[in-house]
KEMILO-378664 format. One record per residue: residue number from 1; y, x, z of N, C-alpha, C, CB in turn; residue in three letters. Coordinates in steps of 0.001 Angstrom, whole numbers, plus 500000, padded with zeros to 6 digits. Glycine has a CB too. Example, Ala and Ser with C-alpha at 12.3 -4.5 7.8 and 13.67 -1.06 7.14 Angstrom:
KEMILO-378664
[rec 1, [494310, 513190, 507800], [495500, 512300, 507800], [496700, 513200, 507800], [495527, 511308, 509046], 'ala']
[rec 2, [497750, 512850, 507080], [498940, 513670, 507140], [500030, 512900, 507870], [499402, 514084, 505725], 'ser']
END
This chain:
KEMILO-378664
[rec 1, [600403, 442294, 074007], [599780, 441717, 075184], [600355, 440310, 075379], [600015, 442614, 076450], 'met']
[rec 2, [599458, 439355, 075640], [599880, 437982, 075883], [599487, 437559, 077292], [599265, 437029, 074840], 'thr']
[rec 3, [599973, 436417, 077682], [599654, 435870, 078989], [598150, 435662, 079150], [600392, 434555, 079204], 'leu']
[rec 4, [597479, 435265, 078090], [596027, 435071, 078154], [595292, 436352, 078524], [595510, 434553, 076824], 'asp']
[rec 5, [595850, 437491, 078156], [595219, 438778, 078458], [595295, 439146, 079939], [595865, 439869, 077637], 'asp']
[rec 6, [596154, 438453, 080697], [596380, 438820, 082093], [595394, 438164, 083060], [597782, 438454, 082488], 'leu']
[rec 7, [594599, 437223, 082599], [593578, 436633, 083449], [594100, 435608, 084433], [592885, 437696, 084191], 'gly']
[rec 8, [593264, 435226, 085409], [593594, 434117, 086310], [594312, 434501, 087604], [592354, 433407, 086660], 'pro']
[rec 9, [594576, 435790, 087817], [595271, 436221, 089036], [596356, 437220, 088628], [594268, 436861, 090082], 'arg']
[rec 10, [597581, 436710, 088535], [598694, 437466, 087961], [599725, 437785, 089033], [599348, 436683, 086807], 'ile']
[rec 11, [600098, 439060, 089118], [601188, 439506, 089997], [602446, 439681, 089163], [600821, 440838, 090731], 'cys']
[rec 12, [603556, 439169, 089671], [604863, 439375, 089045], [605709, 440160, 090033], [605554, 438006, 088650], 'ile']
[rec 13, [606154, 441344, 089618], [606978, 442191, 090471], [608290, 442486, 089760], [606239, 443507, 090836], 'ile']
[rec 14, [609247, 442988, 090505], [610537, 443343, 089936], [611632, 443194, 090961], [610841, 442491, 088719], 'gly']
[rec 15, [612859, 443497, 090563], [613976, 443455, 091497], [614241, 442048, 092027], [615220, 443993, 090832], 'pro']
[rec 16, [614934, 441989, 093146], [615402, 440713, 093666], [616222, 440014, 092595], [616232, 440906, 094960], 'ser']
[rec 17, [616060, 438713, 092494], [616860, 437884, 091581], [616664, 438240, 090111], [618319, 438009, 091929], 'asn']
[rec 18, [615463, 438670, 089768], [615173, 438986, 088366], [614507, 437824, 087642], [614285, 440216, 088280], 'ser']
[rec 19, [614142, 436769, 088373], [613495, 435617, 087743], [612005, 435521, 088020], [613713, 435667, 086271], 'gly']
[rec 20, [611524, 436251, 089016], [610091, 436272, 089323], [609555, 434881, 089702], [609821, 437255, 090459], 'lys']
[rec 21, [610253, 434193, 090594], [609784, 432879, 091049], [609819, 431853, 089935], [610623, 432393, 092217], 'ser']
[rec 22, [610866, 431882, 089140], [610976, 430947, 088021], [609841, 431183, 087028], [612346, 431093, 087319], 'thr']
[rec 23, [609557, 432450, 086733], [608464, 432767, 085817], [607117, 432370, 086421], [608472, 434265, 085473], 'leu']
[rec 24, [606927, 432627, 087708], [605661, 432254, 088358], [605429, 430756, 088259], [605657, 432691, 089836], 'ala']
[rec 25, [606460, 429968, 088514], [606299, 428511, 088418], [606007, 428078, 086988], [607555, 427800, 088930], 'asn']
[rec 26, [606666, 428692, 086022], [606426, 428338, 084621], [604990, 428664, 084215], [607415, 429077, 083703], 'ala']
[rec 27, [604501, 429831, 084608], [603119, 430213, 084293], [602142, 429290, 085009], [602851, 431684, 084687], 'ile']
[rec 28, [602428, 428988, 086276], [601542, 428108, 087046], [601398, 426751, 086369], [602073, 427929, 088478], 'ala']
[rec 29, [602514, 426176, 085939], [602460, 424871, 085255], [601679, 424960, 083948], [603882, 424352, 084975], 'arg']
[rec 30, [601945, 426004, 083177], [601321, 426125, 081854], [599833, 426445, 081921], [602021, 427191, 081054], 'ala']
[rec 31, [599406, 427179, 082944], [598024, 427662, 083022], [597196, 426998, 084119], [598026, 429140, 083242], 'arg']
[rec 32, [597806, 426074, 084856], [597082, 425407, 085927], [596725, 426324, 087083], [595842, 424796, 085384], 'gly']
[rec 33, [597588, 427288, 087361], [597376, 428232, 088456], [598215, 427828, 089658], [597720, 429670, 088016], 'leu']
[rec 34, [597852, 428304, 090811], [598644, 428105, 092025], [599774, 429137, 092034], [597751, 428228, 093317], 'arg']
[rec 35, [601004, 428689, 092220], [602146, 429600, 092344], [602309, 429975, 093806], [603455, 428953, 091786], 'ala']
[rec 36, [602326, 431268, 094071], [602497, 431779, 095433], [603745, 432653, 095435], [601227, 432588, 095921], 'ile']
[rec 37, [604709, 432273, 096280], [605965, 433003, 096383], [605936, 433809, 097680], [607198, 432030, 096344], 'his']
[rec 38, [605858, 435113, 097556], [605739, 435954, 098744], [606926, 435825, 099697], [605586, 437390, 098330], 'leu']
[rec 39, [608122, 435538, 099176], [609255, 435322, 100070], [608970, 434173, 101039], [610531, 435033, 099259], 'asp']
[rec 40, [608269, 433146, 100563], [607956, 432011, 101433], [606897, 432378, 102477], [607475, 430822, 100595], 'gln']
[rec 41, [606034, 433305, 102148], [605045, 433749, 103133], [605667, 434717, 104139], [603851, 434415, 102431], 'leu']
[rec 42, [606595, 435539, 103673], [607201, 436566, 104526], [608210, 435982, 105520], [607884, 437617, 103663], 'tyr']
[rec 43, [608935, 434964, 105088], [609990, 434389, 105924], [609545, 433071, 106541], [611265, 434180, 105107], 'his']
[rec 44, [610070, 432782, 107700], [609786, 431515, 108384], [610546, 430391, 107691], [610173, 431591, 109895], 'arg']
[rec 45, [609885, 429246, 107478], [610608, 428108, 106897], [611675, 427600, 107869], [609624, 426966, 106534], 'pro']
[rec 46, [612640, 426869, 107321], [613712, 426258, 108113], [614531, 427290, 108888], [613126, 425247, 109081], 'asn']
[rec 47, [614665, 428491, 108312], [615500, 429539, 108915], [616417, 430103, 107832], [614620, 430679, 109558], 'thr']
[rec 48, [617294, 430964, 108242], [618160, 431673, 107304], [617506, 433015, 106962], [619598, 431881, 107902], 'asp']
[rec 49, [616313, 432932, 106364], [615542, 434086, 105906], [615096, 434980, 107063], [616363, 434897, 104918], 'trp']
[rec 50, [614623, 434365, 108124], [614093, 435100, 109274], [612653, 435521, 108983], [614165, 434236, 110572], 'glu']
[rec 51, [612353, 436814, 109083], [610984, 437282, 108801], [609979, 436796, 109843], [610953, 438807, 108738], 'pro']
[rec 52, [608753, 436602, 109380], [607645, 436325, 110287], [607209, 437659, 110904], [606447, 435614, 109536], 'arg']
[rec 53, [606445, 437613, 111984], [605830, 438855, 112485], [604946, 439461, 111384], [604984, 438579, 113789], 'pro']
[rec 54, [604894, 440781, 111315], [604172, 441483, 110248], [602723, 441037, 110137], [604223, 442976, 110481], 'ala']
[rec 55, [602023, 440911, 111262], [600607, 440538, 111205], [600418, 439117, 110675], [599973, 440664, 112590], 'glu']
[rec 56, [601364, 438228, 110963], [601291, 436857, 110440], [601465, 436853, 108928], [602362, 435963, 111100], 'glu']
[rec 57, [602466, 437614, 108446], [602677, 437721, 107007], [601446, 438313, 106314], [603916, 438579, 106713], 'phe']
[rec 58, [600911, 439391, 106848], [599750, 440025, 106223], [598555, 439076, 106160], [599368, 441292, 106986], 'leu']
[rec 59, [598363, 438279, 107212], [597266, 437304, 107203], [597498, 436238, 106129], [597122, 436638, 108593], 'ala']
[rec 60, [598728, 435750, 106007], [599037, 434760, 104966], [598857, 435361, 103574], [600478, 434234, 105132], 'leu']
[rec 61, [599323, 436593, 103398], [599182, 437285, 102120], [597711, 437438, 101740], [599858, 438661, 102182], 'his']
[rec 62, [596925, 437950, 102668], [595514, 438213, 102366], [594738, 436921, 102120], [594869, 438995, 103508], 'asp']
[rec 63, [595105, 435855, 102812], [594486, 434555, 102562], [594843, 434062, 101162], [594930, 433527, 103624], 'asp']
[rec 64, [596093, 434246, 100761], [596542, 433795, 099443], [595836, 434545, 098310], [598054, 433972, 099318], 'ala']
[rec 65, [595662, 435850, 098447], [595035, 436607, 097357], [593528, 436401, 097289], [595333, 438080, 097515], 'ile']
[rec 66, [592954, 435784, 098316], [591509, 435516, 098301], [591144, 434426, 097295], [591034, 435108, 099697], 'ala']
[rec 67, [592123, 433632, 096873], [591866, 432568, 095901], [591427, 433121, 094551], [593107, 431709, 095724], 'gly']
[rec 68, [590793, 432273, 093775], [590275, 432695, 092469], [591302, 432606, 091349], [589083, 431863, 092108], 'glu']
[rec 69, [592330, 431757, 091521], [593332, 431595, 090466], [594705, 431456, 091094], [593015, 430367, 089574], 'gln']
[rec 70, [595618, 432350, 090722], [596976, 432281, 091229], [597910, 433141, 090384], [597022, 432722, 092692], 'trp']
[rec 71, [599177, 432813, 090512], [600244, 433681, 090006], [601168, 433898, 091202], [601020, 433041, 088739], 'val']
[rec 72, [601396, 435158, 091543], [602100, 435515, 092766], [603325, 436340, 092416], [601177, 436290, 093734], 'met']
[rec 73, [604476, 435898, 092941], [605686, 436679, 092692], [606185, 437304, 093977], [606779, 435806, 092069], 'asp']
[rec 74, [606654, 438516, 093846], [607211, 439238, 094980], [606680, 440647, 095032], [606905, 438518, 096275], 'gly']
[rec 75, [607365, 441462, 095795], [607019, 442873, 095847], [606258, 443201, 097128], [608277, 443733, 095744], 'asn']
[rec 76, [606951, 443362, 098236], [606314, 443677, 099506], [605255, 444755, 099284], [605687, 442407, 100141], 'tyr']
[rec 77, [605745, 445935, 098945], [604892, 447023, 098458], [603817, 447464, 099442], [605738, 448197, 098112], 'ser']
[rec 78, [604000, 447228, 100722], [602942, 447618, 101663], [601661, 446826, 101421], [603413, 447416, 103107], 'arg']
[rec 79, [601769, 445711, 100710], [600600, 444890, 100393], [600091, 445119, 098967], [600936, 443421, 100585], 'cys']
[rec 80, [600722, 446023, 098219], [600291, 446270, 096841], [598804, 446614, 096736], [601111, 447393, 096242], 'phe']
[rec 81, [598273, 447500, 097571], [596873, 447895, 097356], [595895, 446713, 097336], [596455, 448865, 098433], 'pro']
[rec 82, [595948, 445869, 098356], [594996, 444758, 098373], [595328, 443706, 097310], [594973, 444110, 099756], 'gln']
[rec 83, [596606, 443500, 097009], [596985, 442521, 095989], [596528, 442980, 094606], [598510, 442293, 095997], 'arg']
[rec 84, [596783, 444241, 094298], [596404, 444743, 092976], [594892, 444871, 092831], [597064, 446091, 092716], 'leu']
[rec 85, [594185, 445040, 093943], [592717, 445073, 093878], [592157, 443713, 093465], [592125, 445496, 095238], 'ala']
[rec 86, [592864, 442641, 093773], [592429, 441286, 093416], [593018, 440804, 092100], [592802, 440320, 094513], 'arg']
[rec 87, [594144, 441361, 091698], [594848, 440880, 090505], [594061, 441185, 089239], [596239, 441509, 090416], 'ala']
[rec 88, [594272, 440335, 088245], [593688, 440561, 086919], [594759, 440920, 085893], [592919, 439318, 086458], 'thr']
[rec 89, [596023, 440825, 086276], [597116, 441167, 085378], [598407, 441342, 086142], [597282, 440106, 084310], 'gly']
[rec 90, [599364, 442033, 085513], [600612, 442397, 086169], [601767, 442236, 085191], [600550, 443844, 086709], 'leu']
[rec 91, [602856, 441637, 085689], [604092, 441522, 084911], [605198, 442196, 085705], [604448, 440020, 084599], 'ile']
[rec 92, [605941, 443090, 085058], [607129, 443702, 085652], [608357, 443140, 084963], [607088, 445256, 085534], 'leu']
[rec 93, [609231, 442517, 085750], [610548, 442133, 085267], [611479, 443283, 085631], [611034, 440753, 085886], 'leu']
[rec 94, [611901, 443999, 084630], [612665, 445240, 084808], [614154, 444970, 084565], [612145, 446354, 083844], 'asp']
[rec 95, [614684, 444023, 085324], [616045, 443542, 085149], [617066, 444571, 085629], [616237, 442227, 085892], 'thr']
[rec 96, [618139, 444784, 084873], [619193, 445706, 085311], [619817, 445251, 086634], [620281, 445822, 084231], 'pro']
[rec 97, [620252, 446210, 087422], [620826, 445941, 088740], [622014, 444988, 088649], [621256, 447247, 089406], 'thr']
[rec 98, [622894, 445178, 087687], [624078, 444312, 087568], [623667, 442856, 087335], [624989, 444797, 086413], 'ala']
[rec 99, [622627, 442631, 086555], [622145, 441268, 086305], [621588, 440669, 087591], [621063, 441260, 085194], 'val']
[rec 100, [620804, 441442, 088336], [620253, 440953, 089606], [621362, 440589, 090582], [619330, 442008, 090232], 'ser']
[rec 101, [622371, 441419, 090667], [623480, 441157, 091579], [624238, 439898, 091161], [624435, 442363, 091625], 'leu']
[rec 102, [624504, 439755, 089872], [625173, 438555, 089365], [624359, 437309, 089699], [625392, 438658, 087841], 'phe']
[rec 103, [623046, 437358, 089455], [622190, 436196, 089726], [622161, 435855, 091218], [620764, 436461, 089225], 'arg']
[rec 104, [622169, 436871, 092066], [622182, 436620, 093507], [623450, 435869, 093904], [622077, 437945, 094290], 'tyr']
[rec 105, [624596, 436355, 093462], [625857, 435707, 093814], [625929, 434296, 093235], [627042, 436544, 093319], 'leu']
[rec 106, [625494, 434130, 092003], [625489, 432797, 091382], [624601, 431851, 092174], [625008, 432875, 089915], 'arg']
[rec 107, [623430, 432305, 092553], [622487, 431487, 093323], [623108, 431045, 094645], [621183, 432266, 093584], 'arg']
[rec 108, [623709, 431986, 095336], [624281, 431676, 096657], [625478, 430743, 096564], [624693, 432958, 097363], 'cys']
[rec 109, [626295, 430911, 095556], [627535, 430141, 095477], [627409, 428828, 094712], [628590, 430973, 094840], 'trp']
[rec 110, [626490, 428761, 093744], [626514, 427608, 092845], [625208, 426842, 092702], [626929, 428052, 091522], 'phe']
[rec 111, [624102, 427354, 093246], [622819, 426692, 093019], [622221, 426218, 094335], [621844, 427634, 092302], 'glu']
[rec 112, [621576, 425068, 094268], [620861, 424533, 095431], [619386, 424425, 095096], [621432, 423149, 095858], 'asp']
[rec 113, [618544, 424589, 096115], [617115, 424342, 095944], [616433, 425234, 094928], [616906, 422942, 095555], 'gly']
[rec 114, [616614, 426506, 095036], [616027, 427418, 094049], [614501, 427453, 094145], [616589, 428827, 094236], 'arg']
[rec 115, [613876, 427773, 093039], [612431, 427958, 093017], [612081, 429169, 093870], [611907, 428132, 091562], 'leu']
[rec 116, [611077, 429021, 094703], [610673, 430124, 095564], [611509, 430262, 096813], [610725, 431389, 094807], 'gly']
[rec 117, [612458, 429336, 097024], [613286, 429379, 098219], [612535, 428868, 099442], [614550, 428568, 098010], 'gly']
[rec 118, [613169, 428988, 100572], [612544, 428554, 101823], [612723, 427066, 102032], [613125, 429318, 103007], 'leu']
[rec 119, [611672, 426404, 102507], [611793, 425007, 102901], [612798, 424930, 104038], [610411, 424407, 103323], 'asp']
[rec 120, [613803, 424073, 103868], [614782, 423880, 104919], [615779, 425006, 105063], [614094, 423690, 106195], 'gly']
[rec 121, [615738, 425993, 104213], [616665, 427125, 104290], [617618, 427106, 103111], [615900, 428460, 104333], 'gly']
[rec 122, [618724, 427759, 103251], [619690, 427859, 102173], [619993, 429306, 101860], [620967, 427118, 102527], 'gly']
[rec 123, [620634, 429507, 100751], [621032, 430859, 100372], [622515, 431021, 100638], [620702, 431150, 098881], 'asp']
[rec 124, [622874, 432092, 101292], [624267, 432454, 101501], [624383, 433958, 101254], [624760, 432061, 102948], 'ser']
[rec 125, [625556, 434376, 100831], [625753, 435790, 100538], [625607, 436594, 101829], [627146, 436036, 099887], 'val']
[rec 126, [624727, 437549, 101780], [624513, 438460, 102898], [624779, 439869, 102386], [623058, 438325, 103493], 'lys']
[rec 127, [625654, 440574, 103072], [626029, 441899, 102602], [624845, 442855, 102634], [627169, 442451, 103442], 'trp']
[rec 128, [623904, 442631, 103527], [622699, 443462, 103531], [621916, 443264, 102235], [621811, 443130, 104753], 'ala']
[rec 129, [621904, 442034, 101719], [621196, 441770, 100460], [621961, 442370, 099274], [621004, 440246, 100256], 'met']
[rec 130, [623277, 442269, 099287], [624088, 442889, 098228], [623811, 444388, 098205], [625615, 442612, 098446], 'val']
[rec 131, [623793, 445009, 099377], [623510, 446441, 099466], [622095, 446744, 098971], [623685, 446935, 100915], 'arg']
[rec 132, [621148, 445900, 099370], [619763, 446105, 098932], [619672, 446091, 097396], [618839, 445014, 099536], 'his']
[rec 133, [620307, 445107, 096784], [620262, 445007, 095315], [620966, 446199, 094673], [620915, 443687, 094839], 'ile']
[rec 134, [622139, 446553, 095190], [622944, 447596, 094555], [622453, 449009, 094832], [624359, 447475, 095007], 'ala']
[rec 135, [621880, 449254, 096021], [621541, 450618, 096417], [620028, 450865, 096410], [622103, 450909, 097798], 'val']
[rec 136, [619274, 449976, 096996], [617832, 450193, 097162], [617039, 449851, 095907], [617316, 449370, 098322], 'thr']
[rec 137, [617446, 448793, 095219], [616673, 448294, 094086], [616448, 449321, 092973], [617357, 447101, 093516], 'thr']
[rec 138, [617447, 450109, 092568], [617177, 451052, 091468], [616001, 452003, 091760], [618431, 451874, 091182], 'pro']
[rec 139, [615894, 452507, 092978], [614756, 453379, 093320], [613449, 452581, 093319], [614975, 454045, 094708], 'ala']
[rec 140, [613507, 451348, 093809], [612307, 450513, 093795], [611819, 450269, 092379], [612577, 449184, 094486], 'asn']
[rec 141, [612740, 450003, 091474], [612353, 449742, 090081], [611692, 450972, 089467], [613582, 449326, 089244], 'val']
[rec 142, [612176, 452154, 089801], [611522, 453371, 089293], [610078, 453445, 089812], [612322, 454647, 089719], 'arg']
[rec 143, [609867, 453056, 091069], [608500, 453040, 091628], [607636, 451987, 090933], [608541, 452766, 093152], 'arg']
[rec 144, [608220, 450833, 090619], [607451, 449788, 089922], [607042, 450262, 088527], [608279, 448478, 089819], 'tyr']
[rec 145, [607945, 450950, 087840], [607607, 451481, 086511], [606465, 452491, 086627], [608850, 452144, 085849], 'arg']
[rec 146, [606532, 453356, 087623], [605461, 454342, 087831], [604155, 453642, 088165], [605836, 455330, 088955], 'ala']
[rec 147, [604224, 452558, 088910], [603035, 451798, 089255], [602319, 451286, 088005], [603404, 450633, 090165], 'leu']
[rec 148, [603084, 450868, 087008], [602471, 450402, 085765], [601619, 451492, 085129], [603546, 449937, 084782], 'leu']
[rec 149, [602066, 452741, 085241], [601308, 453858, 084673], [600036, 454141, 085460], [602171, 455108, 084629], 'asp']
[rec 150, [600052, 453821, 086758], [598916, 454135, 087634], [597847, 453047, 087660], [599409, 454373, 089033], 'glu']
[rec 151, [598222, 451820, 087387], [597318, 450679, 087547], [596605, 450390, 086227], [598094, 449425, 088030], 'val']
[rec 152, [595302, 450233, 086319], [594500, 449957, 085121], [594297, 448458, 084954], [593134, 450674, 085198], 'ala']
[rec 153, [595386, 447703, 084986], [595348, 446258, 084769], [596077, 445933, 083477], [595978, 445492, 085966], 'leu']
[rec 154, [595695, 444858, 082817], [596532, 444394, 081700], [597938, 444113, 082242], [595918, 443103, 081017], 'pro']
[rec 155, [598941, 444525, 081493], [600299, 444415, 082016], [601317, 444162, 080930], [600667, 445657, 082765], 'gln']
[rec 156, [602394, 443525, 081360], [603521, 443228, 080484], [604780, 443684, 081207], [603588, 441696, 080112], 'ile']
[rec 157, [605625, 444412, 080507], [606922, 444819, 081058], [608001, 444135, 080243], [607102, 446382, 081037], 'arg']
[rec 158, [608868, 443388, 080928], [609975, 442687, 080291], [611261, 443318, 080804], [609933, 441140, 080584], 'leu']
[rec 159, [611899, 444126, 079945], [612985, 445000, 080385], [614380, 444437, 080166], [612880, 446298, 079687], 'ala']
[rec 160, [614500, 443313, 079489], [615819, 442726, 079257], [615731, 441210, 079389], [616364, 443123, 077859], 'thr']
[rec 161, [616879, 440596, 079547], [616930, 439134, 079602], [616439, 438533, 078288], [618364, 438653, 079908], 'ser']
[rec 162, [616756, 439182, 077170], [616299, 438660, 075881], [614786, 438815, 075732], [617020, 439376, 074728], 'ser']
[rec 163, [614207, 439889, 076285], [612746, 440050, 076253], [612078, 438964, 077095], [612335, 441458, 076766], 'ala']
[rec 164, [612667, 438645, 078219], [612125, 437575, 079060], [612219, 436237, 078343], [612869, 437510, 080406], 'leu']
[rec 165, [613352, 435960, 077721], [613521, 434711, 076968], [612516, 434624, 075817], [614961, 434603, 076423], 'ala']
[rec 166, [612296, 435742, 075133], [611314, 435761, 074038], [609908, 435519, 074572], [611368, 437106, 073283], 'ala']
[rec 167, [609604, 436040, 075756], [608297, 435813, 076375], [608107, 434329, 076689], [608151, 436656, 077663], 'phe']
[rec 168, [609120, 433704, 077249], [609048, 432258, 077508], [608745, 431501, 076210], [610379, 431745, 078132], 'tyr']
[rec 169, [609454, 431856, 075149], [609238, 431164, 073856], [607848, 431430, 073310], [610287, 431608, 072821], 'arg']
[rec 170, [607437, 432681, 073277], [606150, 433026, 072653], [604968, 432432, 073414], [605994, 434544, 072571], 'ser']
[rec 171, [605114, 432272, 074733], [604026, 431720, 075553], [604181, 430217, 075783], [603967, 432439, 076897], 'glu']
[rec 172, [605224, 429649, 075164], [605505, 428208, 075286], [605649, 427790, 076756], [604382, 427386, 074613], 'arg']
[rec 173, [606421, 428560, 077490], [606691, 428280, 078901], [608024, 427564, 079020], [606694, 429585, 079742], 'leu']
[rec 174, [608124, 426684, 079988], [609412, 426012, 080243], [609864, 426339, 081653], [609299, 424462, 080047], 'ser']
[rec 175, [611159, 426524, 081795], [611728, 426890, 083093], [611798, 425702, 084011], [613108, 427489, 082925], 'arg']
END
């Protein structure tokens, strides 16, 4: 399966800090698609990751998926049904929990201006996020894997960092 097989509306799902936003931006540049980062729709800009009201987020989400061409990264599983009904392809980044946790800490301590970050917001270590990655994420990833079996969309599963790197090379994507 190649990127061309996924069509013009691609969902990228996977654990926090697995590289979803970076991949979405790379695909958007290479394919001329709009990159939509669900974290930016869910959280208010210029805040420390403060969520929007649920109805506001859902309206932004549904408006975004109405477009004809996009690559969207993020999970927000309560919106999966309508998102997957519009999607033409799906990518699962199946990153190990330890890698996600390492990337989160590295991002917070050493990186500025991450792709998919909030306008005017910064990343700082939040113990709730550490707990989410370490405790909640493994069960979520099992649900994402099961979702691949249930959805009749063209799909790609990238289960290791080396598989992701090989995908970037084979599709001629740049980070």
